[in-house]
N, C-alpha and C positions, 0 to 999 in steps of 0.2 A: 665462709659459706663455699660449699661445695662448686666446684664447676657444673657437676651434671646436673646442679638443680638451677643453676644460672643459664636459663635460655633463652628467657622473651626478650627482645632488643624493645627499648622504648626510649622517650624524650622528654625531659623536664625542660622547663622554660623557667631561667634563671634570672633573677631580677638583681638590681643593685644592692639592695638591703638583704635577700637569701643569698647572695656572694659573698658578702661581707661577714655574713654570721656563718659561714661553711667555712669561710677561710679562717676565722676565729678559732674555731672549731677544732679544724685542722691542725694549726699550729699548737692550741694545747694538747690534745692529743699526741703530738710528735716531740713534745718538750717532755711526755711523760714516757716515752724511750717507744709508742707504737708507731709503725709504718702504716699509716693510712692513706688514701688518696679521696679525692673529692667521690668518685664514684662508691669508693668503699663506703664512706658516711652518708650518702643519701640513702644506698641498700641498707642500711641499719637502722636509717631512720626510717624510713618506708614501712620495715619488718616489725619495729617495736611501737610505732606509734599509733591507736588506736583507730579503726576505721571513721569511727564517728569524729575525731578531732580531725582527720584528714578533712571528712565531707564540710565541717564546718569553717574549716581554713579554705577551701574551696570555694565556697559559696561567698565569703566574705572577700577574696580577694576576686572572682569574678563580677561582685557589685562594686568592687572598687574600679577594675577596667572599664566599666560601663560609662565612667563620668566622661563629662568633654575634655577636663583638664589632664585625667589619665591617656584618652584616647593621642592626646596632643603632644604628650611628652613622649611617647612609644617606648612605653614600658620596659619590653624585652630585651636585654643586652646580652643573653648567652642562651644557647640551647645544649644541652648535656644528654649525649646517647648514652646509655645505658642498657646492660642486661641485668634482667630482674630473674629469681625465681619464679618457677611458676603460680605459687601461692602467692606471693607480692603481688604479680603482676595481675593477678585476679581480682585480687583487694584494691588496688588501682582502677582495674576496670570498672567495678562495682561502685565506686565512689563517684567515677566520672559520669555513671550513668545517672546517678542519685542526684549528684551536683547538677545538671544540665536540667533535670527532671525538678528540682528544689527551687532552683533559681528562677525559671519559666515561671512558677507557682507562685513564689514572692512577688517578683517583678511586673508580672502580668496579670496576676490574678488579685 
């Protein structure tokens, strides 16, 4: 990814389950000789994953986080600051706006 296209800074909340998956993916890629780190992997996943899939996962995650059990467990374990290319950053902004709107409609409507 060109560094001139990686300019917007954002932060991701990573949960235990997500961290384990990313670590497994990192190890598998490194085993194949690719020098990747967690931020490279997250950027690649955001870039390649369709907006609708990110939205669906976001809504499901938001619903899960609203349960009393989830709130009691304190699910967030790490915050990963990442620089994103402007197009992918805009994609995440659109998804965040849609996720917030759709979650409110689903849960409050």
